[in-house]
PDB file of N, CA, C and O in Angstrom:
ATOM      1  N   MET A   1      52.833 107.807  -5.254  1.00  0.00           N
ATOM      2  CA  MET A   1      52.215 108.759  -4.446  1.00  0.00           C
ATOM      3  C   MET A   1      52.690 110.121  -4.929  1.00  0.00           C
ATOM      4  O   MET A   1      53.851 110.312  -5.289  1.00  0.00           O
ATOM      5  N   ASN A   2      51.770 111.039  -4.925  1.00  0.00           N
ATOM      6  CA  ASN A   2      52.100 112.416  -5.379  1.00  0.00           C
ATOM      7  C   ASN A   2      53.261 112.985  -4.419  1.00  0.00           C
ATOM      8  O   ASN A   2      53.222 112.838  -3.197  1.00  0.00           O
ATOM      9  N   ARG A   3      54.238 113.613  -5.060  1.00  0.00           N
ATOM     10  CA  ARG A   3      55.412 114.089  -4.218  1.00  0.00           C
ATOM     11  C   ARG A   3      55.004 115.088  -3.228  1.00  0.00           C
ATOM     12  O   ARG A   3      55.563 115.108  -2.132  1.00  0.00           O
ATOM     13  N   HIS A   4      54.014 115.972  -3.541  1.00  0.00           N
ATOM     14  CA  HIS A   4      53.633 117.031  -2.676  1.00  0.00           C
ATOM     15  C   HIS A   4      52.881 116.390  -1.409  1.00  0.00           C
ATOM     16  O   HIS A   4      53.053 116.780  -0.254  1.00  0.00           O
ATOM     17  N   LEU A   5      52.085 115.428  -1.767  1.00  0.00           N
ATOM     18  CA  LEU A   5      51.257 114.739  -0.660  1.00  0.00           C
ATOM     19  C   LEU A   5      52.237 113.997   0.316  1.00  0.00           C
ATOM     20  O   LEU A   5      52.048 113.990   1.533  1.00  0.00           O
ATOM     21  N   LYS A   6      53.241 113.406  -0.262  1.00  0.00           N
ATOM     22  CA  LYS A   6      54.256 112.629   0.529  1.00  0.00           C
ATOM     23  C   LYS A   6      54.994 113.681   1.378  1.00  0.00           C
ATOM     24  O   LYS A   6      55.197 113.460   2.572  1.00  0.00           O
ATOM     25  N   ARG A   7      55.376 114.754   0.822  1.00  0.00           N
ATOM     26  CA  ARG A   7      56.082 115.774   1.691  1.00  0.00           C
ATOM     27  C   ARG A   7      55.178 116.356   2.689  1.00  0.00           C
ATOM     28  O   ARG A   7      55.662 116.663   3.778  1.00  0.00           O
ATOM     29  N   ALA A   8      53.941 116.547   2.466  1.00  0.00           N
ATOM     30  CA  ALA A   8      52.990 117.178   3.439  1.00  0.00           C
ATOM     31  C   ALA A   8      52.758 116.125   4.585  1.00  0.00           C
ATOM     32  O   ALA A   8      52.662 116.471   5.763  1.00  0.00           O
ATOM     33  N   LEU A   9      52.676 114.831   4.169  1.00  0.00           N
ATOM     34  CA  LEU A   9      52.493 113.817   5.217  1.00  0.00           C
ATOM     35  C   LEU A   9      53.759 113.637   6.142  1.00  0.00           C
ATOM     36  O   LEU A   9      53.626 113.400   7.343  1.00  0.00           O
ATOM     37  N   GLU A  10      54.924 113.751   5.570  1.00  0.00           N
ATOM     38  CA  GLU A  10      56.233 113.719   6.288  1.00  0.00           C
ATOM     39  C   GLU A  10      56.198 114.930   7.320  1.00  0.00           C
ATOM     40  O   GLU A  10      56.514 114.779   8.501  1.00  0.00           O
ATOM     41  N   LEU A  11      55.813 116.065   6.813  1.00  0.00           N
ATOM     42  CA  LEU A  11      55.898 117.318   7.662  1.00  0.00           C
ATOM     43  C   LEU A  11      54.832 117.127   8.841  1.00  0.00           C
ATOM     44  O   LEU A  11      55.050 117.687   9.915  1.00  0.00           O
ATOM     45  N   ALA A  12      53.800 116.428   8.682  1.00  0.00           N
ATOM     46  CA  ALA A  12      52.719 116.216   9.659  1.00  0.00           C
ATOM     47  C   ALA A  12      53.193 115.163  10.601  1.00  0.00           C
ATOM     48  O   ALA A  12      53.138 115.379  11.812  1.00  0.00           O
ATOM     49  N   PHE A  13      53.634 114.090  10.155  1.00  0.00           N
ATOM     50  CA  PHE A  13      53.894 112.901  10.985  1.00  0.00           C
ATOM     51  C   PHE A  13      55.187 112.927  11.735  1.00  0.00           C
ATOM     52  O   PHE A  13      55.215 112.480  12.882  1.00  0.00           O
ATOM     53  N   VAL A  14      56.206 113.394  11.199  1.00  0.00           N
ATOM     54  CA  VAL A  14      57.530 113.389  11.805  1.00  0.00           C
ATOM     55  C   VAL A  14      57.491 114.075  13.227  1.00  0.00           C
ATOM     56  O   VAL A  14      57.944 113.489  14.211  1.00  0.00           O
ATOM     57  N   PRO A  15      56.961 115.279  13.299  1.00  0.00           N
ATOM     58  CA  PRO A  15      56.904 115.900  14.658  1.00  0.00           C
ATOM     59  C   PRO A  15      56.029 115.163  15.588  1.00  0.00           C
ATOM     60  O   PRO A  15      56.286 115.175  16.792  1.00  0.00           O
ATOM     61  N   ILE A  16      54.985 114.505  15.105  1.00  0.00           N
ATOM     62  CA  ILE A  16      54.064 113.676  15.978  1.00  0.00           C
ATOM     63  C   ILE A  16      54.854 112.559  16.541  1.00  0.00           C
ATOM     64  O   ILE A  16      54.853 112.347  17.754  1.00  0.00           O
ATOM     65  N   ALA A  17      55.566 111.798  15.660  1.00  0.00           N
ATOM     66  CA  ALA A  17      56.377 110.681  16.009  1.00  0.00           C
ATOM     67  C   ALA A  17      57.370 111.048  17.045  1.00  0.00           C
ATOM     68  O   ALA A  17      57.533 110.345  18.042  1.00  0.00           O
ATOM     69  N   ALA A  18      58.059 112.175  16.818  1.00  0.00           N
ATOM     70  CA  ALA A  18      59.115 112.738  17.735  1.00  0.00           C
ATOM     71  C   ALA A  18      58.478 112.926  19.203  1.00  0.00           C
ATOM     72  O   ALA A  18      59.014 112.513  20.232  1.00  0.00           O
ATOM     73  N   ALA A  19      57.379 113.541  19.146  1.00  0.00           N
ATOM     74  CA  ALA A  19      56.673 113.891  20.387  1.00  0.00           C
ATOM     75  C   ALA A  19      56.140 112.610  21.128  1.00  0.00           C
ATOM     76  O   ALA A  19      56.054 112.618  22.356  1.00  0.00           O
ATOM     77  N   ILE A  20      55.802 111.578  20.433  1.00  0.00           N
ATOM     78  CA  ILE A  20      55.473 110.293  21.064  1.00  0.00           C
ATOM     79  C   ILE A  20      56.737 109.671  21.628  1.00  0.00           C
ATOM     80  O   ILE A  20      56.720 109.210  22.769  1.00  0.00           O
ATOM     81  N   ILE A  21      57.794 109.640  20.907  1.00  0.00           N
ATOM     82  CA  ILE A  21      59.015 108.983  21.371  1.00  0.00           C
ATOM     83  C   ILE A  21      59.565 109.851  22.609  1.00  0.00           C
ATOM     84  O   ILE A  21      60.052 109.230  23.553  1.00  0.00           O
ATOM     85  N   PHE A  22      59.516 111.119  22.649  1.00  0.00           N
ATOM     86  CA  PHE A  22      59.996 111.915  23.728  1.00  0.00           C
ATOM     87  C   PHE A  22      59.074 111.552  24.993  1.00  0.00           C
ATOM     88  O   PHE A  22      59.595 111.289  26.077  1.00  0.00           O
ATOM     89  N   PHE A  23      57.751 111.550  24.816  1.00  0.00           N
ATOM     90  CA  PHE A  23      56.860 111.295  25.906  1.00  0.00           C
ATOM     91  C   PHE A  23      57.170 109.938  26.468  1.00  0.00           C
ATOM     92  O   PHE A  23      57.257 109.801  27.688  1.00  0.00           O
ATOM     93  N   GLU A  24      57.359 108.818  25.559  1.00  0.00           N
ATOM     94  CA  GLU A  24      57.728 107.469  26.062  1.00  0.00           C
ATOM     95  C   GLU A  24      58.980 107.509  26.782  1.00  0.00           C
ATOM     96  O   GLU A  24      59.071 106.869  27.829  1.00  0.00           O
ATOM     97  N   GLN A  25      59.999 108.213  26.328  1.00  0.00           N
ATOM     98  CA  GLN A  25      61.263 108.112  27.104  1.00  0.00           C
ATOM     99  C   GLN A  25      61.125 108.858  28.458  1.00  0.00           C
ATOM    100  O   GLN A  25      61.621 108.388  29.481  1.00  0.00           O
ATOM    101  N   THR A  26      60.484 109.957  28.446  1.00  0.00           N
ATOM    102  CA  THR A  26      60.203 110.603  29.700  1.00  0.00           C
ATOM    103  C   THR A  26      59.440 109.752  30.688  1.00  0.00           C
ATOM    104  O   THR A  26      59.780 109.715  31.871  1.00  0.00           O
ATOM    105  N   LEU A  27      58.426 109.078  30.226  1.00  0.00           N
ATOM    106  CA  LEU A  27      57.635 108.144  31.130  1.00  0.00           C
ATOM    107  C   LEU A  27      58.448 107.001  31.614  1.00  0.00           C
ATOM    108  O   LEU A  27      58.236 106.546  32.738  1.00  0.00           O
ATOM    109  N   ILE A  28      59.353 106.512  30.851  1.00  0.00           N
ATOM    110  CA  ILE A  28      60.083 105.410  31.191  1.00  0.00           C
ATOM    111  C   ILE A  28      61.115 105.859  32.241  1.00  0.00           C
ATOM    112  O   ILE A  28      61.383 105.083  33.158  1.00  0.00           O
ATOM    113  N   ARG A  29      61.667 106.971  32.172  1.00  0.00           N
ATOM    114  CA  ARG A  29      62.595 107.540  33.101  1.00  0.00           C
ATOM    115  C   ARG A  29      61.831 107.710  34.579  1.00  0.00           C
ATOM    116  O   ARG A  29      62.376 107.394  35.637  1.00  0.00           O
ATOM    117  N   CYS A  30      60.608 108.208  34.489  1.00  0.00           N
ATOM    118  CA  CYS A  30      59.777 108.446  35.716  1.00  0.00           C
ATOM    119  C   CYS A  30      59.520 107.134  36.306  1.00  0.00           C
ATOM    120  O   CYS A  30      59.745 106.931  37.499  1.00  0.00           O
ATOM    121  N   LEU A  31      59.060 106.239  35.528  1.00  0.00           N
ATOM    122  CA  LEU A  31      58.623 104.854  36.013  1.00  0.00           C
ATOM    123  C   LEU A  31      59.844 104.213  36.596  1.00  0.00           C
ATOM    124  O   LEU A  31      59.665 103.532  37.605  1.00  0.00           O
ATOM    125  N   ASN A  32      61.083 104.326  36.107  1.00  0.00           N
ATOM    126  CA  ASN A  32      62.272 103.754  36.659  1.00  0.00           C
ATOM    127  C   ASN A  32      62.522 104.340  38.062  1.00  0.00           C
ATOM    128  O   ASN A  32      62.809 103.587  38.993  1.00  0.00           O
ATOM    129  N   VAL A  33      62.417 105.683  38.229  1.00  0.00           N
ATOM    130  CA  VAL A  33      62.511 106.256  39.564  1.00  0.00           C
ATOM    131  C   VAL A  33      61.476 105.840  40.502  1.00  0.00           C
ATOM    132  O   VAL A  33      61.777 105.716  41.690  1.00  0.00           O
ATOM    133  N   VAL A  34      60.260 105.605  40.091  1.00  0.00           N
ATOM    134  CA  VAL A  34      59.207 105.132  40.999  1.00  0.00           C
ATOM    135  C   VAL A  34      59.511 103.665  41.357  1.00  0.00           C
ATOM    136  O   VAL A  34      59.438 103.277  42.523  1.00  0.00           O
ATOM    137  N   THR A  35      59.854 102.852  40.331  1.00  0.00           N
ATOM    138  CA  THR A  35      60.133 101.492  40.655  1.00  0.00           C
ATOM    139  C   THR A  35      61.337 101.256  41.656  1.00  0.00           C
ATOM    140  O   THR A  35      61.310 100.422  42.561  1.00  0.00           O
ATOM    141  N   ALA A  36      62.337 102.055  41.390  1.00  0.00           N
ATOM    142  CA  ALA A  36      63.456 102.033  42.376  1.00  0.00           C
ATOM    143  C   ALA A  36      63.049 102.411  43.780  1.00  0.00           C
ATOM    144  O   ALA A  36      63.428 101.755  44.750  1.00  0.00           O
ATOM    145  N   ALA A  37      62.310 103.425  43.877  1.00  0.00           N
ATOM    146  CA  ALA A  37      61.704 103.873  45.185  1.00  0.00           C
ATOM    147  C   ALA A  37      60.901 102.705  45.881  1.00  0.00           C
ATOM    148  O   ALA A  37      61.058 102.374  47.056  1.00  0.00           O
ATOM    149  N   LEU A  38      60.069 102.161  45.042  1.00  0.00           N
ATOM    150  CA  LEU A  38      59.249 101.005  45.532  1.00  0.00           C
ATOM    151  C   LEU A  38      60.083  99.832  46.024  1.00  0.00           C
ATOM    152  O   LEU A  38      59.783  99.233  47.057  1.00  0.00           O
ATOM    153  N   ALA A  39      61.173  99.499  45.245  1.00  0.00           N
ATOM    154  CA  ALA A  39      61.974  98.445  45.539  1.00  0.00           C
ATOM    155  C   ALA A  39      62.772  98.646  46.973  1.00  0.00           C
ATOM    156  O   ALA A  39      63.171  97.694  47.643  1.00  0.00           O
ATOM    157  N   ARG A  40      62.926  99.915  47.307  1.00  0.00           N
ATOM    158  CA  ARG A  40      63.645 100.243  48.588  1.00  0.00           C
ATOM    159  C   ARG A  40      62.667 100.222  49.752  1.00  0.00           C
ATOM    160  O   ARG A  40      63.090 100.281  50.906  1.00  0.00           O
ATOM    161  N   TRP A  41      61.397 100.140  49.483  1.00  0.00           N
ATOM    162  CA  TRP A  41      60.374 100.179  50.531  1.00  0.00           C
ATOM    163  C   TRP A  41      60.564  98.897  51.287  1.00  0.00           C
ATOM    164  O   TRP A  41      60.736  97.849  50.664  1.00  0.00           O
ATOM    165  N   THR A  42      60.543  98.927  52.562  1.00  0.00           N
ATOM    166  CA  THR A  42      60.887  97.863  53.468  1.00  0.00           C
ATOM    167  C   THR A  42      60.092  96.509  53.165  1.00  0.00           C
ATOM    168  O   THR A  42      60.725  95.468  52.987  1.00  0.00           O
ATOM    169  N   PRO A  43      58.723  96.538  53.110  1.00  0.00           N
ATOM    170  CA  PRO A  43      58.023  95.264  52.798  1.00  0.00           C
ATOM    171  C   PRO A  43      58.360  94.702  51.424  1.00  0.00           C
ATOM    172  O   PRO A  43      58.400  93.479  51.290  1.00  0.00           O
ATOM    173  N   ILE A  44      58.595  95.471  50.439  1.00  0.00           N
ATOM    174  CA  ILE A  44      58.908  94.934  49.200  1.00  0.00           C
ATOM    175  C   ILE A  44      60.415  94.455  49.132  1.00  0.00           C
ATOM    176  O   ILE A  44      60.737  93.465  48.474  1.00  0.00           O
ATOM    177  N   ALA A  45      61.277  95.182  49.818  1.00  0.00           N
ATOM    178  CA  ALA A  45      62.667  94.775  49.921  1.00  0.00           C
ATOM    179  C   ALA A  45      62.839  93.390  50.688  1.00  0.00           C
ATOM    180  O   ALA A  45      63.727  92.600  50.369  1.00  0.00           O
ATOM    181  N   ARG A  46      61.970  93.152  51.683  1.00  0.00           N
ATOM    182  CA  ARG A  46      61.844  91.819  52.383  1.00  0.00           C
ATOM    183  C   ARG A  46      61.443  90.754  51.491  1.00  0.00           C
ATOM    184  O   ARG A  46      62.014  89.665  51.550  1.00  0.00           O
ATOM    185  N   LEU A  47      60.486  90.982  50.650  1.00  0.00           N
ATOM    186  CA  LEU A  47      60.000  90.034  49.718  1.00  0.00           C
ATOM    187  C   LEU A  47      61.055  89.670  48.646  1.00  0.00           C
ATOM    188  O   LEU A  47      61.183  88.513  48.246  1.00  0.00           O
ATOM    189  N   GLU A  48      61.721  90.583  48.247  1.00  0.00           N
ATOM    190  CA  GLU A  48      62.845  90.365  47.267  1.00  0.00           C
ATOM    191  C   GLU A  48      63.866  89.596  47.766  1.00  0.00           C
ATOM    192  O   GLU A  48      64.396  88.750  47.045  1.00  0.00           O
ATOM    193  N   ALA A  49      64.267  89.797  49.070  1.00  0.00           N
ATOM    194  CA  ALA A  49      65.360  89.080  49.686  1.00  0.00           C
ATOM    195  C   ALA A  49      64.900  87.686  50.070  1.00  0.00           C
ATOM    196  O   ALA A  49      65.681  86.905  50.613  1.00  0.00           O
TER     197      ALA A  49
END
């Protein structure tokens, strides 16, 4: 592959990949908070017990 093309693709895709990973990690943290709150909800807590 052409060296310049490879460098251009790296410059384009690395920030996109970093943004996707950041979004995924943020979403996972938010979902953990929501899941913990849902588990503390009385009907769900009774089902788990």
